[in-house]
C-alpha positions in Angstrom: 0.0 0.0 0.0 1.2 3.5 -0.8 0.3 6.5 1.4 -0.1 10.1 0.4 0.3 13.1 2.6 0.8 16.9 2.1 3.1 19.5 3.6 3.1 23.3 3.2 6.2 25.5 3.1 4.7 28.9 4.1 7.3 31.5 3.0 7.4 35.1 4.1 10.4 37.5 3.7 12.8 34.6 3.0 11.7 32.7 6.1 9.7 29.5 6.4 7.0 28.7 9.0 7.7 25.7 11.1 5.7 24.0 13.8 6.9 22.1 16.8 4.9 18.9 16.7 3.2 17.8 19.9 3.7 14.1 19.3 7.5 14.1 19.2 8.3 17.7 20.3 10.3 18.1 17.1 10.1 20.8 14.4 8.6 20.2 11.0 6.6 21.8 8.2 2.8 21.9 8.7 1.0 19.1 7.0 -0.8 15.8 7.3 -3.2 13.3 5.7 -5.5 13.9 2.8 -9.1 13.4 3.9 -11.6 11.4 1.7 -12.9 13.6 -1.1 -10.1 16.2 -0.8 -7.5 17.0 -3.4 -3.9 17.4 -2.2 -4.2 21.2 -2.7 -7.3 21.4 -0.6 -5.7 19.2 2.1 -2.6 21.4 2.2 -4.7 24.6 2.7 -6.8 22.9 5.5 -3.7 21.5 7.3 -2.0 24.9 7.2 -5.1 26.5 8.7 -5.6 23.8 11.4 -1.9 23.8 12.5 -1.0 27.4 12.1 -4.2 29.5 12.2 -3.3 31.0 8.9 -5.2 31.1 5.6 -2.8 30.4 2.8 -2.7 30.6 -0.9 -0.6 27.9 -2.6 1.9 29.5 -4.9 3.4 26.3 -6.5 3.9 22.6 -6.3 7.4 22.2 -5.1 7.6 18.4 -5.6 6.8 14.9 -4.5 9.0 13.3 -1.9 8.7 9.5 -1.6 10.1 7.5 1.3 10.6 3.9 0.1 10.6 1.1 2.7 8.6 3.4 5.0 6.3 1.8 7.6 3.4 2.0 5.1 5.7 0.6 3.3 6.0 3.7 0.9 4.9 7.2 1.7 4.8 10.1 -0.8 4.5 13.7 0.4 3.1 16.4 -1.9 5.0 19.6 -0.9 3.5 23.0 -1.8 4.9 26.5 -1.3 2.4 29.0 0.0 2.0 32.6 1.1 -0.1 34.0 3.9 -3.4 35.3 2.8 -4.9 36.2 6.2 -5.1 35.2 9.9 -2.9 35.2 12.9 -0.3 32.6 13.8 -1.5 30.4 16.6 -0.3 27.1 17.9 -3.0 24.4 17.8 -2.6 22.9 21.3 -3.7 19.5 20.1 -1.0 19.1 17.4 1.4 22.1 17.7 3.5 23.1 20.7 5.2 26.1 19.1 5.3 27.9 15.8 7.4 30.5 14.1 9.1 31.8 10.9 12.8 30.9 10.6 15.6 31.7 8.1 16.7 28.7 6.2 20.2 29.0 7.7 18.9 29.1 11.2 16.2 26.3 11.4 15.4 25.2 15.0 16.5 21.9 16.5 15.5 19.2 16.9 14.2 19.2 13.3 12.9 16.2 11.4 16.0 15.6 9.4 14.4 15.3 5.9 12.6 18.6 6.4 15.8 20.5 5.8 15.8 19.4 2.1 12.1 20.2 1.7 12.5 23.7 3.1 15.6 24.4 0.9 13.8 23.2 -2.2 10.7 25.4 -1.4 12.7 28.5 -0.5 15.0 28.1 -3.5 12.1 28.1 -5.9 12.2 24.5 -7.1 9.0 23.2 -8.7 6.6 25.6 -10.3 4.1 23.2 -11.7 0.5 24.1 -12.1 -1.8 22.9 -9.3 -5.4 22.7 -10.2 -8.5 20.9 -8.9 -11.0 20.3 -11.7 -14.6 20.0 -10.7 -16.0 17.8 -13.4 -19.4 16.2 -12.7 -19.7 12.6 -13.9 -22.8 12.0 -16.1 -23.1 8.5 -14.7 -24.7 7.7 -11.4 -21.8 5.5 -10.5 -18.6 5.1 -12.5 -18.1 1.5 -13.8 -14.7 -0.1 -13.6 -12.4 0.6 -16.5 -13.1 -2.9 -17.9 -16.9 -2.4 -17.6 -16.5 0.9 -19.4 -14.5 -0.8 -22.2 -17.2 -3.6 -22.5 -19.9 -0.9 -22.8 -17.7 0.8 -25.5 -17.2 -2.4 -27.4 -20.9 -3.3 -27.3 -22.0 0.1 -28.6 -22.2 1.0 -32.3 -20.1 4.1 -31.7 -16.5 4.8 -32.5 -14.2 4.9 -29.5 -14.1 8.7 -29.6 -17.8 9.0 -30.2 -18.4 6.6 -27.2 -16.2 8.7 -24.9 -18.0 11.9 -26.0 -21.4 10.3 -25.5 -20.6 9.0 -22.0 -18.6 12.1 -21.0 -20.2 15.0 -22.8 -18.5 18.4 -22.7 -19.8 20.6 -20.0 -18.7 23.4 -17.7 -15.5 22.8 -15.9 -14.8 24.8 -12.8 -11.0 24.9 -12.3 -9.8 25.9 -8.9 -6.3 27.3 -8.5 -5.6 27.8 -4.8 -6.1 31.5 -4.1 -8.0 32.0 -7.4 -11.1 30.6 -9.0 -11.3 30.4 -12.8 -14.0 29.2 -15.2 -12.7 27.3 -18.2 
């Protein structure tokens, strides 16, 4: 099984926001699990708000960080860079003991050791990919498996492209870019 989590590097004036985790009393980037029905971008914004008190806008996808042979056994973290939109910094007493902005060359200790690379990548501008959540309503009550869909395709009198267009007709697509809402 492969796990997926998110982290957020909130950058302000060449400093990054770190939290001191309650569970191990160690410093890290805010982040956590993706809830059912959430996109990684939505989860990152939620986790930042829950753990820091700040509303953030994601500025870019920094990258994917996979830990092989992890306890899950593999874990991939989706790391986003973000900026503060509003709110006041506050430590969530349930998950966060302390919180603050730190220069990259003066990160607090003890620090989860792999966090240093993630922070450096975010502050140095790595990444830059587009992050979008597309809200596309399925015309089917329930999506069949891929094989069932192929069987439906093969039993129809339509070409493959016509079948796709029949089953998934073009409609409005709402594209959400964190911090912005665009209509395609």
